[in-house]
RONUBA-623266 format. One record per residue (C-alpha): residue number from 1; residue in three letters; x, y, z. Coordinates in pm, 1 decimal. Layout:
% RONUBA-623266
(pt NUM; 'ala'; (X; Y; Z)),
...
***
This chain:
% RONUBA-623266
(pt 1; 'unk'; (1439.6; 14337.8; 397.3)),
(pt 2; 'unk'; (1491.5; 14050.9; 588.2)),
(pt 3; 'unk'; (1851.5; 13962.5; 606.0)),
(pt 4; 'unk'; (1979.3; 13544.4; 670.8)),
(pt 5; 'unk'; (2291.4; 13459.4; 972.1)),
(pt 6; 'unk'; (2508.4; 13270.0; 749.0)),
(pt 7; 'unk'; (2765.1; 13220.7; 1091.8)),
(pt 8; 'unk'; (2557.8; 13154.0; 1391.6)),
(pt 9; 'unk'; (2852.4; 13150.5; 1617.3)),
(pt 10; 'unk'; (2911.7; 13450.2; 1488.7)),
(pt 11; 'unk'; (2810.2; 13786.9; 1688.3)),
(pt 12; 'unk'; (2802.7; 14095.4; 1580.9)),
(pt 13; 'unk'; (2960.9; 14315.3; 1848.5)),
(pt 14; 'unk'; (2800.0; 14697.8; 1915.2)),
(pt 15; 'unk'; (2928.1; 14948.3; 1837.1)),
(pt 16; 'unk'; (3356.1; 15063.8; 1770.1)),
(pt 17; 'unk'; (3643.4; 15098.6; 2084.0)),
(pt 18; 'unk'; (3955.4; 14906.3; 2096.1)),
(pt 19; 'unk'; (4025.2; 14608.1; 2269.2)),
(pt 20; 'unk'; (4353.7; 14438.5; 2401.4)),
(pt 21; 'unk'; (4580.8; 14220.7; 2289.7)),
(pt 22; 'unk'; (4515.3; 13837.6; 2338.9)),
(pt 23; 'unk'; (4903.9; 13796.9; 2583.0)),
(pt 24; 'unk'; (4779.4; 13397.0; 2583.7)),
(pt 25; 'unk'; (4680.9; 13355.0; 2223.7)),
(pt 26; 'unk'; (5059.8; 13560.8; 2172.7)),
(pt 27; 'unk'; (5222.3; 13264.2; 2433.5)),
(pt 28; 'unk'; (5067.7; 12969.6; 2318.6)),
(pt 29; 'unk'; (5170.0; 13050.3; 1997.3)),
(pt 30; 'unk'; (5519.7; 13010.8; 2097.5)),
(pt 31; 'unk'; (5568.3; 12581.5; 2037.3)),
(pt 32; 'unk'; (5900.9; 12597.3; 2021.3)),
(pt 33; 'unk'; (6095.2; 12494.6; 2316.0)),
(pt 34; 'unk'; (6409.5; 12679.9; 2304.1)),
(pt 35; 'unk'; (6296.7; 13019.5; 2139.1)),
(pt 36; 'unk'; (6130.1; 12957.1; 2559.0)),
(pt 37; 'unk'; (6462.9; 12900.8; 2671.1)),
(pt 38; 'unk'; (6632.1; 13151.0; 2481.3)),
(pt 39; 'unk'; (6384.4; 13415.4; 2601.1)),
(pt 40; 'unk'; (6421.1; 13295.1; 2930.3)),
(pt 41; 'unk'; (6758.3; 13260.6; 2954.6)),
(pt 42; 'unk'; (6774.3; 13717.1; 2782.6)),
(pt 43; 'unk'; (6612.2; 13770.6; 3069.8)),
(pt 44; 'unk'; (6753.2; 13589.4; 3374.7)),
(pt 45; 'unk'; (7113.4; 13819.5; 3148.8)),
(pt 46; 'unk'; (6950.7; 14165.9; 3187.1)),
(pt 47; 'unk'; (6854.1; 14101.3; 3537.3)),
(pt 48; 'unk'; (7184.0; 13980.9; 3657.2)),
(pt 49; 'unk'; (7372.0; 14278.5; 3463.9)),
(pt 50; 'unk'; (7091.4; 14506.9; 3658.2)),
(pt 51; 'unk'; (7128.1; 14324.3; 3955.8)),
(pt 52; 'unk'; (7527.6; 14434.9; 3943.9)),
(pt 53; 'unk'; (7530.5; 14748.0; 3778.2)),
(pt 54; 'unk'; (7302.7; 14841.2; 4100.1)),
(pt 55; 'unk'; (7577.3; 14663.7; 4336.5)),
(pt 56; 'unk'; (7829.1; 14870.1; 4146.1)),
(pt 57; 'unk'; (7716.9; 15192.5; 4122.2)),
(pt 58; 'unk'; (7578.0; 15173.3; 4562.6)),
(pt 59; 'unk'; (8015.1; 15100.4; 4575.2)),
(pt 60; 'unk'; (8158.6; 15328.9; 4387.1)),
(pt 61; 'unk'; (7937.8; 15535.2; 4532.9)),
(pt 62; 'unk'; (8101.1; 15386.3; 4979.9)),
(pt 63; 'unk'; (8437.8; 15475.1; 4749.4)),
(pt 64; 'unk'; (8444.9; 15817.5; 4664.2)),
(pt 65; 'unk'; (8452.1; 16031.4; 5011.5)),
(pt 66; 'unk'; (8846.2; 15739.5; 4995.0)),
(pt 67; 'unk'; (8970.2; 15891.2; 4641.2)),
(pt 68; 'unk'; (8831.6; 16216.5; 4782.8)),
(pt 69; 'unk'; (9090.1; 16152.6; 5077.0)),
(pt 70; 'unk'; (9354.0; 15974.6; 4897.3)),
(pt 71; 'unk'; (9369.5; 16308.3; 4593.4)),
(pt 72; 'unk'; (9437.4; 16528.4; 4882.6)),
(pt 73; 'unk'; (9661.3; 16301.5; 5083.5)),
(pt 74; 'unk'; (9860.0; 16276.2; 4670.8)),
(pt 75; 'unk'; (9888.8; 16648.7; 4701.2)),
(pt 76; 'unk'; (10063.2; 16709.4; 5064.2)),
(pt 77; 'unk'; (10244.2; 16399.2; 5001.2)),
(pt 78; 'unk'; (10367.2; 16556.2; 4667.6)),
(pt 79; 'unk'; (10414.9; 16893.6; 4890.2)),
(pt 80; 'unk'; (10691.3; 16686.8; 5116.1)),
(pt 81; 'unk'; (10891.6; 16539.6; 4872.4)),
(pt 82; 'unk'; (10895.2; 16817.4; 4669.5)),
(pt 83; 'unk'; (10999.4; 17037.4; 4992.4)),
(pt 84; 'unk'; (11204.2; 16735.4; 5114.2)),
(pt 85; 'unk'; (11472.5; 16786.7; 4737.0)),
(pt 86; 'unk'; (11462.4; 17136.1; 4799.4)),
(pt 87; 'unk'; (11638.1; 17051.2; 5146.0)),
(pt 88; 'unk'; (11788.4; 16786.7; 4954.0)),
(pt 89; 'unk'; (11945.7; 17009.2; 4707.1)),
(pt 90; 'unk'; (12037.9; 17237.6; 4997.9)),
(pt 91; 'unk'; (12236.9; 17029.0; 5252.5)),
(pt 92; 'unk'; (12408.4; 16933.8; 4950.2)),
(pt 93; 'unk'; (12527.6; 17258.9; 4810.9)),
(pt 94; 'unk'; (12593.5; 17285.9; 5164.8)),
(pt 95; 'unk'; (12849.9; 16964.7; 5200.0)),
(pt 96; 'unk'; (12999.2; 17150.3; 4897.0)),
(pt 97; 'unk'; (13060.8; 17444.4; 5093.0)),
(pt 98; 'unk'; (13142.5; 17298.3; 5359.3)),
(pt 99; 'unk'; (13389.2; 17063.8; 5252.2)),
(pt 100; 'unk'; (13628.1; 17289.2; 5047.5)),
(pt 101; 'unk'; (13641.3; 17522.3; 5354.1)),
(pt 102; 'unk'; (13797.1; 17276.0; 5512.1)),
(pt 103; 'unk'; (14037.9; 17196.4; 5266.1)),
(pt 104; 'unk'; (14111.1; 17595.7; 5323.7)),
(pt 105; 'unk'; (14121.3; 17602.1; 5667.7)),
(pt 106; 'unk'; (14369.1; 17257.3; 5704.5)),
(pt 107; 'unk'; (14620.0; 17400.3; 5455.5)),
(pt 108; 'unk'; (14586.2; 17794.8; 5618.5)),
(pt 109; 'unk'; (14842.9; 17657.9; 5926.9)),
(pt 110; 'unk'; (15066.6; 17397.3; 5652.6)),
(pt 111; 'unk'; (15306.2; 17720.1; 5642.0)),
(pt 112; 'unk'; (15343.9; 17792.0; 6016.3)),
(pt 113; 'unk'; (15380.2; 17443.7; 6077.6)),
(pt 114; 'unk'; (15663.1; 17417.3; 5862.7)),
(pt 115; 'unk'; (15813.2; 17729.9; 6101.3)),
(pt 116; 'unk'; (15708.5; 17637.1; 6364.3)),
(pt 117; 'unk'; (15904.8; 17290.1; 6295.6)),
(pt 118; 'unk'; (16250.4; 17376.6; 6208.7)),
(pt 119; 'unk'; (16218.7; 17666.7; 6388.1)),
(pt 120; 'unk'; (16246.5; 17436.7; 6707.7)),
(pt 121; 'unk'; (16492.3; 17223.5; 6525.1)),
(pt 122; 'unk'; (16688.4; 17530.4; 6486.6)),
(pt 123; 'unk'; (16968.6; 17519.9; 6745.1)),
(pt 124; 'unk'; (17224.5; 17764.1; 6795.6)),
(pt 125; 'unk'; (17488.8; 17952.5; 6576.3)),
(pt 126; 'unk'; (17261.1; 17795.8; 6299.1)),
(pt 127; 'unk'; (17014.0; 18034.8; 6060.7)),
(pt 128; 'unk'; (16851.4; 18017.9; 5753.9)),
(pt 129; 'unk'; (16893.9; 18169.2; 5415.8)),
(pt 130; 'unk'; (16571.8; 18067.3; 5236.3)),
(pt 131; 'unk'; (16265.4; 17889.2; 5294.6)),
(pt 132; 'unk'; (16033.5; 17801.8; 4932.4)),
(pt 133; 'unk'; (15821.5; 17554.3; 4874.4)),
(pt 134; 'unk'; (15888.7; 17321.6; 4572.8)),
(pt 135; 'unk'; (15682.0; 17237.8; 4262.0)),
(pt 136; 'unk'; (15698.3; 16841.0; 4235.9)),
(pt 137; 'unk'; (15615.2; 16788.8; 3828.4)),
(pt 138; 'unk'; (15280.8; 16645.9; 3912.5)),
(pt 139; 'unk'; (15182.0; 16972.8; 4176.4)),
(pt 140; 'unk'; (15028.8; 17221.1; 4109.8)),
(pt 141; 'unk'; (14962.1; 17524.3; 4222.1)),
(pt 142; 'unk'; (14662.8; 17546.2; 4345.8)),
(pt 143; 'unk'; (14617.8; 17193.9; 4472.8)),
(pt 144; 'unk'; (14552.3; 17125.0; 4830.2)),
(pt 145; 'unk'; (14741.3; 16821.9; 4921.1)),
(pt 146; 'unk'; (14926.5; 16909.5; 5265.0)),
(pt 147; 'unk'; (15176.8; 16756.9; 5149.2)),
(pt 148; 'unk'; (15430.3; 17003.6; 5015.7)),
(pt 149; 'unk'; (15749.2; 16961.4; 5000.4)),
(pt 150; 'unk'; (16022.7; 17239.9; 5036.2)),
(pt 151; 'unk'; (16367.4; 17306.0; 5125.2)),
(pt 152; 'unk'; (16627.1; 17464.5; 5348.2)),
(pt 153; 'unk'; (16905.1; 17701.2; 5288.6)),
(pt 154; 'unk'; (17084.7; 17789.4; 5570.0)),
(pt 155; 'unk'; (17410.4; 17857.9; 5730.7)),
(pt 156; 'unk'; (17673.2; 17730.9; 6006.3)),
(pt 157; 'unk'; (17905.7; 17871.8; 6219.5)),
(pt 158; 'unk'; (17986.9; 17539.7; 6433.3)),
(pt 159; 'unk'; (17945.0; 17139.2; 6282.2)),
(pt 160; 'unk'; (17855.7; 17001.4; 6554.5)),
(pt 161; 'unk'; (17562.8; 17261.8; 6511.6)),
(pt 162; 'unk'; (17422.8; 17149.9; 6210.8)),
(pt 163; 'unk'; (17470.1; 16849.9; 6321.1)),
(pt 164; 'unk'; (17263.1; 16865.8; 6549.6)),
(pt 165; 'unk'; (16981.7; 17018.1; 6365.8)),
(pt 166; 'unk'; (16971.9; 16778.6; 6070.8)),
(pt 167; 'unk'; (16922.5; 16508.1; 6390.8)),
(pt 168; 'unk'; (16604.0; 16697.3; 6570.8)),
(pt 169; 'unk'; (16478.0; 16765.6; 6269.3)),
(pt 170; 'unk'; (16471.0; 16379.7; 6147.2)),
(pt 171; 'unk'; (16320.1; 16361.3; 6515.6)),
(pt 172; 'unk'; (16045.1; 16604.9; 6407.4)),
(pt 173; 'unk'; (15662.0; 16295.0; 6342.5)),
(pt 174; 'unk'; (15569.6; 16600.0; 6001.8)),
(pt 175; 'unk'; (15857.7; 16557.4; 5866.2)),
(pt 176; 'unk'; (15960.4; 16294.8; 5576.7)),
(pt 177; 'unk'; (16187.6; 16254.6; 5280.7)),
(pt 178; 'unk'; (16449.0; 16488.6; 5452.4)),
(pt 179; 'unk'; (16792.2; 16513.0; 5206.1)),
(pt 180; 'unk'; (17065.2; 16698.5; 5335.0)),
(pt 181; 'unk'; (17263.4; 16829.9; 5084.7)),
(pt 182; 'unk'; (17709.9; 16841.5; 5052.4)),
(pt 183; 'unk'; (17780.0; 17190.1; 5269.7)),
(pt 184; 'unk'; (18058.6; 17409.9; 5153.1)),
(pt 185; 'unk'; (18240.2; 17716.6; 5277.7)),
(pt 186; 'unk'; (18158.7; 18071.5; 5242.3)),
(pt 187; 'unk'; (18229.5; 18413.9; 5272.2)),
(pt 188; 'unk'; (17986.7; 18598.8; 5519.5)),
(pt 189; 'unk'; (18009.0; 18944.6; 5682.9)),
(pt 190; 'unk'; (18342.8; 18923.6; 5658.0)),
(pt 191; 'unk'; (18390.0; 18533.5; 5824.3)),
(pt 192; 'unk'; (18353.2; 18245.5; 5651.4)),
(pt 193; 'unk'; (18076.1; 18013.9; 5726.8)),
(pt 194; 'unk'; (17940.9; 17697.3; 5540.5)),
(pt 195; 'unk'; (17658.9; 17664.6; 5378.0)),
(pt 196; 'unk'; (17424.5; 17348.4; 5385.0)),
(pt 197; 'unk'; (16998.3; 17308.4; 5157.8)),
(pt 198; 'unk'; (16836.4; 17093.6; 5282.0)),
(pt 199; 'unk'; (16494.5; 16907.7; 5152.1)),
(pt 200; 'unk'; (16161.8; 16795.6; 5414.1)),
(pt 201; 'unk'; (15858.8; 16741.7; 5264.8)),
(pt 202; 'unk'; (15601.1; 16822.3; 5563.0)),
(pt 203; 'unk'; (15285.4; 16546.9; 5640.8)),
(pt 204; 'unk'; (14994.2; 16551.2; 5879.8)),
(pt 205; 'unk'; (15173.8; 16341.1; 6195.3)),
(pt 206; 'unk'; (14948.3; 16083.6; 6370.9)),
(pt 207; 'unk'; (14674.5; 16194.4; 6538.6)),
(pt 208; 'unk'; (14866.4; 16083.3; 6832.8)),
(pt 209; 'unk'; (15151.1; 16406.7; 6848.0)),
(pt 210; 'unk'; (14833.1; 16603.4; 6741.0)),
(pt 211; 'unk'; (14735.3; 16866.5; 7010.6)),
(pt 212; 'unk'; (14454.9; 17152.7; 7004.5)),
(pt 213; 'unk'; (14392.8; 17451.3; 7198.5)),
(pt 214; 'unk'; (14048.8; 17629.4; 7342.7)),
(pt 215; 'unk'; (14079.2; 17959.8; 7086.4)),
(pt 216; 'unk'; (13981.4; 18233.5; 7439.7)),
(pt 217; 'unk'; (13622.1; 18436.4; 7309.3)),
(pt 218; 'unk'; (13594.3; 18790.1; 7379.2)),
(pt 219; 'unk'; (13641.2; 18918.2; 7724.8)),
(pt 220; 'unk'; (13746.9; 18585.9; 7853.3)),
***
């Protein structure tokens, strides 16, 4: 049988197989410069993103030890802060207790001190019958204030001794607002004596009048 080739330029390929695409022809088909610029820009952006991602990954890897150290220090600081708050609470509690002890201690010797001041001023032939506190309307029974109002009921057989008693009480730096009541004659133990009443206020004197002494320890 006779075959006639009507397309001389066409060559018959022998056998069957796979062939690669013609990339040159593919890129030759892209004639639009805007399309080429867009593709180039996307390639550049992808490269920049890859570079930034690599840089940040390496940077995070370098910062990881610092993060671990900061977390450790944060835990230590939290522990220290908890201890500090606990110590502050203990300090405040101790401060309150110490202030309460000081208040009790300041008021412990008020009445012995009043007795001492009155006794030092008391002359011969004069004696006390009653020494009592005088409650003011604004002062309660448990008022820790050291300003104490008190009254004296006494007797004297010598009016001059009573005058001396008044003067010595007035000279005491611990006693203020002294009010001398009227005196009257009374009969006690079959003799005539003069009864009197005095009111005064005990206040802490100036530091120049305060003396401190050392308490002896056992065995000394």
